[in-house]
SEVEXKOL-381872 format. One record per residue (C-alpha): chain; residue number from 1; z, x, y. Coordinates in steps of 0.001 Angstrom, whole numbers, plus 524288, in hexadecimal, padded with zeros to 5 digits. Example, Ala and Ser with C-alpha at 12.3 -4.5 7.8 and 13.67 -1.06 7.14 Angstrom:
<r><kette>A</kette><nr>1</nr><w>81E78</w><u>8300C</u><v>7EE6C</v></r>
<r><kette>A</kette><nr>2</nr><w>81BE4</w><u>83566</u><v>7FBDC</v></r>
This chain:
<r><kette>A</kette><nr>1</nr><w>86268</w><u>801FD</u><v>7CB46</v></r>
<r><kette>A</kette><nr>2</nr><w>85CC0</w><u>80E4A</u><v>7D142</v></r>
<r><kette>A</kette><nr>3</nr><w>8515E</w><u>80679</u><v>7D704</v></r>
<r><kette>A</kette><nr>4</nr><w>85ADD</w><u>7FC9E</u><v>7DCB6</v></r>
<r><kette>A</kette><nr>5</nr><w>8630D</w><u>80746</u><v>7E2F3</v></r>
<r><kette>A</kette><nr>6</nr><w>856B9</w><u>80D83</u><v>7E86C</v></r>
<r><kette>A</kette><nr>7</nr><w>852A9</w><u>800A3</u><v>7EEB1</v></r>
<r><kette>A</kette><nr>8</nr><w>86028</w><u>7FE6C</u><v>7F43B</v></r>
<r><kette>A</kette><nr>9</nr><w>86076</w><u>80C51</u><v>7F9B8</v></r>
<r><kette>A</kette><nr>10</nr><w>852D3</w><u>80DBB</u><v>7FF97</v></r>
<r><kette>A</kette><nr>11</nr><w>84EB1</w><u>7FFA3</u><v>801AD</v></r>
<r><kette>A</kette><nr>12</nr><w>85757</w><u>7FCE8</u><v>80D80</v></r>
<r><kette>A</kette><nr>13</nr><w>853D5</w><u>80A13</u><v>8139C</v></r>
<r><kette>A</kette><nr>14</nr><w>84559</w><u>80729</u><v>812B1</v></r>
<r><kette>A</kette><nr>15</nr><w>84710</w><u>7F98E</u><v>817D6</v></r>
<r><kette>A</kette><nr>16</nr><w>84EAC</w><u>7FECD</u><v>82382</v></r>
<r><kette>A</kette><nr>17</nr><w>84432</w><u>8091D</u><v>82652</v></r>
<r><kette>A</kette><nr>18</nr><w>839B0</w><u>7FECA</u><v>8262C</v></r>
<r><kette>A</kette><nr>19</nr><w>84169</w><u>7F554</u><v>82EC5</v></r>
<r><kette>A</kette><nr>20</nr><w>84404</w><u>7FF90</u><v>83941</v></r>
<r><kette>A</kette><nr>21</nr><w>835AD</w><u>803F7</u><v>83A06</v></r>
<r><kette>A</kette><nr>22</nr><w>82D19</w><u>7F989</u><v>840BF</v></r>
<r><kette>A</kette><nr>23</nr><w>820C6</w><u>7FF84</u><v>83B32</v></r>
<r><kette>A</kette><nr>24</nr><w>8259E</w><u>7FEC0</u><v>82D3B</v></r>
<r><kette>A</kette><nr>25</nr><w>829C2</w><u>7F0A2</u><v>82F61</v></r>
<r><kette>A</kette><nr>26</nr><w>81C22</w><u>7ED15</u><v>833A4</v></r>
<r><kette>A</kette><nr>27</nr><w>8162C</w><u>7F3E1</u><v>8281A</v></r>
<r><kette>A</kette><nr>28</nr><w>81E81</w><u>7EBEA</u><v>81EC9</v></r>
<r><kette>A</kette><nr>29</nr><w>81A0A</w><u>7DEB4</u><v>82404</v></r>
<r><kette>A</kette><nr>30</nr><w>80BBE</w><u>7E29A</u><v>8276F</v></r>
<r><kette>A</kette><nr>31</nr><w>805ED</w><u>7DECC</u><v>819E9</v></r>
<r><kette>A</kette><nr>32</nr><w>80ABE</w><u>7D0D7</u><v>81BC1</v></r>
<r><kette>A</kette><nr>33</nr><w>804F8</w><u>7D00D</u><v>8296B</v></r>
<r><kette>A</kette><nr>34</nr><w>7F7F5</w><u>7D53D</u><v>8245A</v></r>
<r><kette>A</kette><nr>35</nr><w>7F80D</w><u>7CB45</u><v>8196B</v></r>
<r><kette>A</kette><nr>36</nr><w>7FA37</w><u>7C057</u><v>82365</v></r>
<r><kette>A</kette><nr>37</nr><w>7EEAB</w><u>7C52E</u><v>82B98</v></r>
<r><kette>A</kette><nr>38</nr><w>7E613</w><u>7C5A9</u><v>81F6E</v></r>
<r><kette>A</kette><nr>39</nr><w>7EA04</w><u>7B80E</u><v>81B99</v></r>
<r><kette>A</kette><nr>40</nr><w>7E8E3</w><u>7B0C0</u><v>8285F</v></r>
<r><kette>A</kette><nr>41</nr><w>7E07E</w><u>7B8AD</u><v>831C9</v></r>
<r><kette>A</kette><nr>42</nr><w>7D6FE</w><u>7C150</u><v>82A51</v></r>
<r><kette>A</kette><nr>43</nr><w>7CF8A</w><u>7B5F7</u><v>82411</v></r>
<r><kette>A</kette><nr>44</nr><w>7CD56</w><u>7B016</u><v>8318C</v></r>
<r><kette>A</kette><nr>45</nr><w>7C86F</w><u>7BCD4</u><v>836F7</v></r>
<r><kette>A</kette><nr>46</nr><w>7BF59</w><u>7BF10</u><v>82B32</v></r>
<r><kette>A</kette><nr>47</nr><w>7BA3B</w><u>7B134</u><v>82C4E</v></r>
<r><kette>A</kette><nr>48</nr><w>7B6C5</w><u>7B2F5</u><v>83AD0</v></r>
<r><kette>A</kette><nr>49</nr><w>7B03C</w><u>7BFFB</u><v>83802</v></r>
<r><kette>A</kette><nr>50</nr><w>7A820</w><u>7BA18</u><v>82D66</v></r>
<r><kette>A</kette><nr>51</nr><w>7A3C0</w><u>7AF00</u><v>83659</v></r>
<r><kette>A</kette><nr>52</nr><w>7A084</w><u>7B890</u><v>84159</v></r>
<r><kette>A</kette><nr>53</nr><w>799F7</w><u>7C376</u><v>839A3</v></r>
<r><kette>A</kette><nr>54</nr><w>794FC</w><u>7BB68</u><v>82DD0</v></r>
<r><kette>A</kette><nr>55</nr><w>79A9D</w><u>7C57F</u><v>82463</v></r>
<r><kette>A</kette><nr>56</nr><w>7A257</w><u>7C2D8</u><v>817EE</v></r>
<r><kette>A</kette><nr>57</nr><w>7AF1E</w><u>7C991</u><v>81AD0</v></r>
<r><kette>A</kette><nr>58</nr><w>7B672</w><u>7BF58</u><v>812AB</v></r>
<r><kette>A</kette><nr>59</nr><w>7B027</w><u>7C4F8</u><v>8062E</v></r>
<r><kette>A</kette><nr>60</nr><w>7B8DB</w><u>7D121</u><v>80784</v></r>
<r><kette>A</kette><nr>61</nr><w>7C4E8</w><u>7CAAF</u><v>80CF1</v></r>
<r><kette>A</kette><nr>62</nr><w>7CCCE</w><u>7CA31</u><v>80052</v></r>
<r><kette>A</kette><nr>63</nr><w>7C8A1</w><u>7D7F6</u><v>7FCE2</v></r>
<r><kette>A</kette><nr>64</nr><w>7CC6E</w><u>7DE5F</u><v>809AE</v></r>
<r><kette>A</kette><nr>65</nr><w>7D87C</w><u>7D64A</u><v>80D0C</v></r>
<r><kette>A</kette><nr>66</nr><w>7DDDC</w><u>7D747</u><v>7FF47</v></r>
<r><kette>A</kette><nr>67</nr><w>7DC7E</w><u>7E60F</u><v>7FED1</v></r>
<r><kette>A</kette><nr>68</nr><w>7E1D2</w><u>7E7E9</u><v>80CA6</v></r>
<r><kette>A</kette><nr>69</nr><w>7EE2D</w><u>7E023</u><v>80964</v></r>
<r><kette>A</kette><nr>70</nr><w>7EF82</w><u>7E680</u><v>7FC0E</v></r>
<r><kette>A</kette><nr>71</nr><w>7F000</w><u>7F428</u><v>801DF</v></r>
<r><kette>A</kette><nr>72</nr><w>7F781</w><u>7F0D3</u><v>80E4E</v></r>
<r><kette>A</kette><nr>73</nr><w>804C0</w><u>7EF0C</u><v>807EC</v></r>
<r><kette>A</kette><nr>74</nr><w>8049C</w><u>7FC18</u><v>80080</v></r>
<r><kette>A</kette><nr>75</nr><w>80010</w><u>8034D</u><v>80CCE</v></r>
<r><kette>A</kette><nr>76</nr><w>80A73</w><u>7FD55</u><v>81592</v></r>
<r><kette>A</kette><nr>77</nr><w>8157B</w><u>7FE71</u><v>80BB3</v></r>
<r><kette>A</kette><nr>78</nr><w>811A4</w><u>80C61</u><v>80967</v></r>
<r><kette>A</kette><nr>79</nr><w>811C9</w><u>80EFF</u><v>81816</v></r>
<r><kette>A</kette><nr>80</nr><w>81FB8</w><u>809E1</u><v>8192D</v></r>
<r><kette>A</kette><nr>81</nr><w>824C8</w><u>81281</u><v>80E65</v></r>
<r><kette>A</kette><nr>82</nr><w>81C83</w><u>81DFD</u><v>812F2</v></r>
<r><kette>A</kette><nr>83</nr><w>8220E</w><u>81D69</u><v>820A9</v></r>
<r><kette>A</kette><nr>84</nr><w>82FD5</w><u>81C57</u><v>81B04</v></r>
<r><kette>A</kette><nr>85</nr><w>82D1B</w><u>828BC</u><v>81319</v></r>
<r><kette>A</kette><nr>86</nr><w>8285C</w><u>82FC0</u><v>81F46</v></r>
<r><kette>A</kette><nr>87</nr><w>834CE</w><u>82C1D</u><v>82658</v></r>
<r><kette>A</kette><nr>88</nr><w>83D33</w><u>8307F</u><v>81B0C</v></r>
<r><kette>A</kette><nr>89</nr><w>835D6</w><u>83D4C</u><v>819E9</v></r>
<r><kette>A</kette><nr>90</nr><w>83747</w><u>83FF2</u><v>82897</v></r>
<r><kette>A</kette><nr>91</nr><w>845BA</w><u>83CB8</u><v>82804</v></r>
<r><kette>A</kette><nr>92</nr><w>84721</w><u>8459B</u><v>81C1C</v></r>
<r><kette>A</kette><nr>93</nr><w>84C6B</w><u>83A00</u><v>8148B</v></r>
<r><kette>A</kette><nr>94</nr><w>843ED</w><u>83DA3</u><v>808F8</v></r>
<r><kette>A</kette><nr>95</nr><w>84A2F</w><u>84B16</u><v>80819</v></r>
<r><kette>A</kette><nr>96</nr><w>85785</w><u>84533</u><v>8090B</v></r>
<r><kette>A</kette><nr>97</nr><w>854BE</w><u>83BF8</u><v>7FDF3</v></r>
<r><kette>A</kette><nr>98</nr><w>8531E</w><u>84738</u><v>7F4AD</v></r>
<r><kette>A</kette><nr>99</nr><w>861A2</w><u>84A6F</u><v>7F553</v></r>
<r><kette>A</kette><nr>100</nr><w>86691</w><u>83C6E</u><v>7F45B</v></r>
<r><kette>A</kette><nr>101</nr><w>86AAC</w><u>8353B</u><v>7E7D0</v></r>
<r><kette>A</kette><nr>102</nr><w>85E0C</w><u>82D3F</u><v>7E8D6</v></r>
<r><kette>A</kette><nr>103</nr><w>853B0</w><u>83418</u><v>7E073</v></r>
<r><kette>A</kette><nr>104</nr><w>847B7</w><u>83750</u><v>7E879</v></r>
<r><kette>A</kette><nr>105</nr><w>83EFF</w><u>831D0</u><v>7DDC8</v></r>
<r><kette>A</kette><nr>106</nr><w>845AE</w><u>824B9</u><v>7DF10</v></r>
<r><kette>A</kette><nr>107</nr><w>8439E</w><u>824F6</u><v>7EDA7</v></r>
<r><kette>A</kette><nr>108</nr><w>83529</w><u>827BB</u><v>7EBC5</v></r>
<r><kette>A</kette><nr>109</nr><w>83435</w><u>81D0D</u><v>7E1C0</v></r>
<r><kette>A</kette><nr>110</nr><w>839DC</w><u>81370</u><v>7EBA1</v></r>
<r><kette>A</kette><nr>111</nr><w>830F1</w><u>81821</u><v>7F67F</v></r>
<r><kette>A</kette><nr>112</nr><w>8248C</w><u>816F3</u><v>7EE3C</v></r>
<r><kette>A</kette><nr>113</nr><w>827D9</w><u>80A48</u><v>7E71B</v></r>
<r><kette>A</kette><nr>114</nr><w>82C34</w><u>802D3</u><v>7F31A</v></r>
<r><kette>A</kette><nr>115</nr><w>81F03</w><u>80286</u><v>7FA01</v></r>
<r><kette>A</kette><nr>116</nr><w>8182C</w><u>7FEB4</u><v>7ED55</v></r>
<r><kette>A</kette><nr>117</nr><w>82182</w><u>7F378</u><v>7EB41</v></r>
<r><kette>A</kette><nr>118</nr><w>82071</w><u>7EF0F</u><v>7F941</v></r>
<r><kette>A</kette><nr>119</nr><w>8117E</w><u>7EFC9</u><v>7F905</v></r>
<r><kette>A</kette><nr>120</nr><w>810CC</w><u>7E7A4</u><v>7EC9D</v></r>
<r><kette>A</kette><nr>121</nr><w>8199C</w><u>7DD54</u><v>7F265</v></r>
<r><kette>A</kette><nr>122</nr><w>81281</w><u>7DCE8</u><v>7FF79</v></r>
<r><kette>A</kette><nr>123</nr><w>80518</w><u>7DC85</u><v>7F909</v></r>
<r><kette>A</kette><nr>124</nr><w>8090A</w><u>7D128</u><v>7F066</v></r>
<r><kette>A</kette><nr>125</nr><w>80CFB</w><u>7C9F8</u><v>7FCD4</v></r>
<r><kette>A</kette><nr>126</nr><w>8024F</w><u>7CD48</u><v>80679</v></r>
<r><kette>A</kette><nr>127</nr><w>7F602</w><u>7CAE6</u><v>7FE86</v></r>
<r><kette>A</kette><nr>128</nr><w>7F99A</w><u>7BCD7</u><v>7FAEB</v></r>
<r><kette>A</kette><nr>129</nr><w>7FE1A</w><u>7BAF2</u><v>8090F</v></r>
<r><kette>A</kette><nr>130</nr><w>7F0DB</w><u>7BF5E</u><v>80DEA</v></r>
<r><kette>A</kette><nr>131</nr><w>7E9C5</w><u>7B6AD</u><v>803F0</v></r>
<r><kette>A</kette><nr>132</nr><w>7E283</w><u>7C1EB</u><v>7FD46</v></r>
<r><kette>A</kette><nr>133</nr><w>7EA9D</w><u>7C32C</u><v>7F0D7</v></r>
<r><kette>A</kette><nr>134</nr><w>7E2B9</w><u>7C498</u><v>7E3FC</v></r>
<r><kette>A</kette><nr>135</nr><w>7ED5C</w><u>7BD43</u><v>7DC76</v></r>
<r><kette>A</kette><nr>136</nr><w>7FB06</w><u>7C1A4</u><v>7D907</v></r>
<r><kette>A</kette><nr>137</nr><w>7F838</w><u>7C989</u><v>7CC67</v></r>
<r><kette>A</kette><nr>138</nr><w>7ED00</w><u>7D0A6</u><v>7D2AF</v></r>
<r><kette>A</kette><nr>139</nr><w>7F481</w><u>7D27A</u><v>7DF67</v></r>
<r><kette>A</kette><nr>140</nr><w>7FFE6</w><u>7D879</u><v>7D808</v></r>
<r><kette>A</kette><nr>141</nr><w>7F6E6</w><u>7E26F</u><v>7D16D</v></r>
<r><kette>A</kette><nr>142</nr><w>7F0AE</w><u>7E5DF</u><v>7DE8B</v></r>
<r><kette>A</kette><nr>143</nr><w>7FDFB</w><u>7E749</u><v>7E4EB</v></r>
<r><kette>A</kette><nr>144</nr><w>80293</w><u>7F076</u><v>7DA2E</v></r>
<r><kette>A</kette><nr>145</nr><w>7F6A3</w><u>7F964</u><v>7DAD2</v></r>
<r><kette>A</kette><nr>146</nr><w>7F76C</w><u>7F9E7</u><v>7E9B0</v></r>
<r><kette>A</kette><nr>147</nr><w>80619</w><u>7FC80</u><v>7EA2F</v></r>
<r><kette>A</kette><nr>148</nr><w>805A4</w><u>80B20</u><v>7E724</v></r>
<r><kette>A</kette><nr>149</nr><w>7FDCB</w><u>80D5B</u><v>7F395</v></r>
<r><kette>A</kette><nr>150</nr><w>80A83</w><u>80A73</u><v>7FAF7</v></r>
<r><kette>A</kette><nr>151</nr><w>81208</w><u>81696</u><v>7F660</v></r>
<r><kette>A</kette><nr>152</nr><w>80561</w><u>81E52</u><v>7F784</v></r>
<r><kette>A</kette><nr>153</nr><w>80545</w><u>81B15</u><v>80622</v></r>
<r><kette>A</kette><nr>154</nr><w>813A0</w><u>81E0D</u><v>80735</v></r>
<r><kette>A</kette><nr>155</nr><w>812AF</w><u>82B26</u><v>8008E</v></r>
<r><kette>A</kette><nr>156</nr><w>80642</w><u>82EBC</u><v>807EB</v></r>
<r><kette>A</kette><nr>157</nr><w>80D55</w><u>82C86</u><v>814C9</v></r>
<r><kette>A</kette><nr>158</nr><w>81921</w><u>8344C</u><v>8105D</v></r>
<r><kette>A</kette><nr>159</nr><w>810C6</w><u>83F89</u><v>80B57</v></r>
<r><kette>A</kette><nr>160</nr><w>80600</w><u>840D7</u><v>8157E</v></r>
<r><kette>A</kette><nr>161</nr><w>80C32</w><u>83BC6</u><v>82235</v></r>
<r><kette>A</kette><nr>162</nr><w>815C7</w><u>843DE</u><v>82A47</v></r>
<r><kette>A</kette><nr>163</nr><w>81A9C</w><u>83838</u><v>8324E</v></r>
<r><kette>A</kette><nr>164</nr><w>817AC</w><u>829C2</u><v>834F1</v></r>
<r><kette>A</kette><nr>165</nr><w>80CB6</w><u>82CEE</u><v>83E7B</v></r>
<r><kette>A</kette><nr>166</nr><w>80583</w><u>83453</u><v>833D0</v></r>
<r><kette>A</kette><nr>167</nr><w>8094D</w><u>829A6</u><v>82A8D</v></r>
<r><kette>A</kette><nr>168</nr><w>80216</w><u>81F77</u><v>83291</v></r>
<r><kette>A</kette><nr>169</nr><w>7F648</w><u>82893</u><v>8333C</v></r>
<r><kette>A</kette><nr>170</nr><w>7F62D</w><u>82970</u><v>8246C</v></r>
<r><kette>A</kette><nr>171</nr><w>7F767</w><u>81ACA</u><v>8231D</v></r>
<r><kette>A</kette><nr>172</nr><w>7EB6F</w><u>81959</u><v>82BE2</v></r>
<r><kette>A</kette><nr>173</nr><w>7E424</w><u>82399</u><v>823CB</v></r>
<r><kette>A</kette><nr>174</nr><w>7E78D</w><u>81C12</u><v>8175A</v></r>
<r><kette>A</kette><nr>175</nr><w>7DE59</w><u>8117B</u><v>81C36</v></r>
<r><kette>A</kette><nr>176</nr><w>7D403</w><u>818FA</u><v>814C2</v></r>
<r><kette>A</kette><nr>177</nr><w>7DB25</w><u>81600</u><v>80805</v></r>
<r><kette>A</kette><nr>178</nr><w>7DC70</w><u>807B2</u><v>80BFA</v></r>
<r><kette>A</kette><nr>179</nr><w>7CE13</w><u>8060A</u><v>8100A</v></r>
<r><kette>A</kette><nr>180</nr><w>7C832</w><u>80D07</u><v>8043E</v></r>
<r><kette>A</kette><nr>181</nr><w>7C947</w><u>80185</u><v>7FAD0</v></r>
<r><kette>A</kette><nr>182</nr><w>7C248</w><u>7F8B9</u><v>80497</v></r>
<r><kette>A</kette><nr>183</nr><w>7B72A</w><u>8027B</u><v>80517</v></r>
<r><kette>A</kette><nr>184</nr><w>7B72D</w><u>80302</u><v>7F623</v></r>
<r><kette>A</kette><nr>185</nr><w>7B593</w><u>7F44E</u><v>7F555</v></r>
<r><kette>A</kette><nr>186</nr><w>7A878</w><u>7F4C7</u><v>7FC3C</v></r>
<r><kette>A</kette><nr>187</nr><w>7A27B</w><u>80033</u><v>7F4A7</v></r>
<r><kette>A</kette><nr>188</nr><w>79BBA</w><u>7FF8D</u><v>7E7B3</v></r>
<r><kette>A</kette><nr>189</nr><w>7A461</w><u>7FDCA</u><v>7DBAF</v></r>
<r><kette>A</kette><nr>190</nr><w>7A0CE</w><u>80ACE</u><v>7D5DD</v></r>
<r><kette>A</kette><nr>191</nr><w>7A5D9</w><u>811DD</u><v>7E231</v></r>
<r><kette>A</kette><nr>192</nr><w>7B296</w><u>80A76</u><v>7E346</v></r>
<r><kette>A</kette><nr>193</nr><w>7BA62</w><u>81318</u><v>7D9D5</v></r>
<r><kette>A</kette><nr>194</nr><w>7B85A</w><u>81E99</u><v>7E331</v></r>
<r><kette>A</kette><nr>195</nr><w>7C1C4</w><u>81792</u><v>7EC74</v></r>
<r><kette>A</kette><nr>196</nr><w>7CC69</w><u>81843</u><v>7E1E7</v></r>
<r><kette>A</kette><nr>197</nr><w>7D141</w><u>824F5</u><v>7E833</v></r>
<r><kette>A</kette><nr>198</nr><w>7D782</w><u>81C01</u><v>7F24E</v></r>
<r><kette>A</kette><nr>199</nr><w>7E3E2</w><u>815B2</u><v>7EC82</v></r>
<r><kette>A</kette><nr>200</nr><w>7E15C</w><u>80931</u><v>7F3FF</v></r>
<r><kette>A</kette><nr>201</nr><w>7D4A2</w><u>806F1</u><v>7EC80</v></r>
<r><kette>A</kette><nr>202</nr><w>7DB5F</w><u>802DE</u><v>7E007</v></r>
<r><kette>A</kette><nr>203</nr><w>7E37B</w><u>7F794</u><v>7E569</v></r>
<r><kette>A</kette><nr>204</nr><w>7D798</w><u>7F2CA</u><v>7ECC9</v></r>
<r><kette>A</kette><nr>205</nr><w>7CED1</w><u>7F3AA</u><v>7E0E2</v></r>
<r><kette>A</kette><nr>206</nr><w>7D8D8</w><u>7EC81</u><v>7D899</v></r>
<r><kette>A</kette><nr>207</nr><w>7DA40</w><u>7E1B1</u><v>7E2A4</v></r>
<r><kette>A</kette><nr>208</nr><w>7CB9B</w><u>7DFA6</u><v>7E3FD</v></r>
<r><kette>A</kette><nr>209</nr><w>7C9B6</w><u>7E007</u><v>7D52D</v></r>
<r><kette>A</kette><nr>210</nr><w>7D416</w><u>7D5A2</u><v>7D336</v></r>
<r><kette>A</kette><nr>211</nr><w>7CEA9</w><u>7CD5E</u><v>7DE50</v></r>
<r><kette>A</kette><nr>212</nr><w>7C129</w><u>7CDCD</u><v>7D7E6</v></r>
<r><kette>A</kette><nr>213</nr><w>7C727</w><u>7CBDE</u><v>7CA35</v></r>
<r><kette>A</kette><nr>214</nr><w>7C065</w><u>7D831</u><v>7C5D0</v></r>
<r><kette>A</kette><nr>215</nr><w>7C326</w><u>7E19E</u><v>7BAB7</v></r>
<r><kette>A</kette><nr>216</nr><w>7CA80</w><u>7EEB9</u><v>7BA9E</v></r>
<r><kette>A</kette><nr>217</nr><w>7D620</w><u>7E9A8</u><v>7C292</v></r>
<r><kette>A</kette><nr>218</nr><w>7DFED</w><u>7F066</u><v>7B9CC</v></r>
<r><kette>A</kette><nr>219</nr><w>7D839</w><u>7FD17</u><v>7BAD5</v></r>
<r><kette>A</kette><nr>220</nr><w>7D957</w><u>7FD0E</u><v>7C9AE</v></r>
<r><kette>A</kette><nr>221</nr><w>7E7DD</w><u>7F9DD</u><v>7C87E</v></r>
<r><kette>A</kette><nr>222</nr><w>7EA95</w><u>8051C</u><v>7BF0E</v></r>
<r><kette>A</kette><nr>223</nr><w>7E25E</w><u>80F3F</u><v>7C626</v></r>
<r><kette>A</kette><nr>224</nr><w>7E79B</w><u>80B40</u><v>7D375</v></r>
<r><kette>A</kette><nr>225</nr><w>7F5B4</w><u>80C98</u><v>7CF10</v></r>
<r><kette>A</kette><nr>226</nr><w>7F36B</w><u>81970</u><v>7C7FC</v></r>
<r><kette>A</kette><nr>227</nr><w>7EC0C</w><u>81FA5</u><v>7D325</v></r>
<r><kette>A</kette><nr>228</nr><w>7F621</w><u>81BBD</u><v>7DD64</v></r>
<r><kette>A</kette><nr>229</nr><w>8010C</w><u>820AD</u><v>7D498</v></r>
<r><kette>A</kette><nr>230</nr><w>7FA2D</w><u>82DFC</u><v>7D3EE</v></r>
<r><kette>A</kette><nr>231</nr><w>7F90F</w><u>82E73</u><v>7E2E9</v></r>
<r><kette>A</kette><nr>232</nr><w>80789</w><u>82AD5</u><v>7E3E8</v></r>
<r><kette>A</kette><nr>233</nr><w>80B6E</w><u>835E5</u><v>7DB26</v></r>
<r><kette>A</kette><nr>234</nr><w>80367</w><u>83F92</u><v>7E302</v></r>
<r><kette>A</kette><nr>235</nr><w>80966</w><u>83B0B</u><v>7F014</v></r>
<r><kette>A</kette><nr>236</nr><w>816F2</w><u>83A77</u><v>7EA25</v></r>
<r><kette>A</kette><nr>237</nr><w>81606</w><u>848F7</u><v>7E60E</v></r>
<r><kette>A</kette><nr>238</nr><w>811E5</w><u>84CA7</u><v>7F3E6</v></r>
<r><kette>A</kette><nr>239</nr><w>81CBF</w><u>84472</u><v>7F9B3</v></r>
<r><kette>A</kette><nr>240</nr><w>826EA</w><u>84B2E</u><v>7F12A</v></r>
<r><kette>A</kette><nr>241</nr><w>821C2</w><u>858B0</u><v>7F513</v></r>
<r><kette>A</kette><nr>242</nr><w>8220A</w><u>854BA</u><v>8034E</v></r>
<r><kette>A</kette><nr>243</nr><w>8304C</w><u>85137</u><v>803E8</v></r>
<r><kette>A</kette><nr>244</nr><w>83536</w><u>85B4E</u><v>7FA14</v></r>
C-alpha cells in the first residue's frame, strides 16, 4: 500500500514535469528512434561502406549496435531523473520534503528505482526492435545488469552538477564510460578486466559473452550488479550530505 500511495503521489508530478519540458520529452522517445535507425538504416550504410572500402564492418555490427542500445536506455533514463533532481534541488523541493509526511527514504527509493524500471522496459523493447537481441532470457539478464547505471547517472548529475548546463557537460564527459567497453573488446583478453573499473564494462561483457555462448556469464552478472551497487551507495551518501 505504501508503494501504491508513493506512485499515486509522485508519478503524476514526474509525468507533468516531463511533459512540460521539451528536452525531457525527446529523451524519453530517443531510444526508440535510435532502434529504428539501427534496424532500417545502419545495415544499408554499413553495406555501402564495405563495398566502397572493402572492409568487414559487418563482423562487429552485432557487437557495437547491441552494446550501444543496451547502454542507451539507462543513460537517457538516468538523465531524465537526474535533471528532475537538479530542478528539485534548485527549487529547494528536496529540503521541503524532509518536513512532509512522506519519508525522505521513500522518496529516494522512488527516484532510484524508477529509472531502473524504465531502462529495463525500454531495453527489452529497443533491442528486438533494432534486430540485435540475443534472445529474451539473455536480453533480460543484460537489461538487469545495465539498469543500475541509470540511477548512477541520475545521482552523478545531482551530486556533481550545479545546474542543467553543467549536467549536459557531465553527460558528454560520461562518454568515456560508454566508450571504454568498446575499447576493451579489441584488446587482449588478459587486459580486459582492467576496464572493469568502468561500470558500463560489465553489461557489455555479459552481452558479448551471451552472444558468443561463452562461459562465466553469471560471474559478470554478479560482479556487475555488486560493483554498481557499491558505487550507488557512495553517491547516495554524498547526495544526502549535499542536501542536508
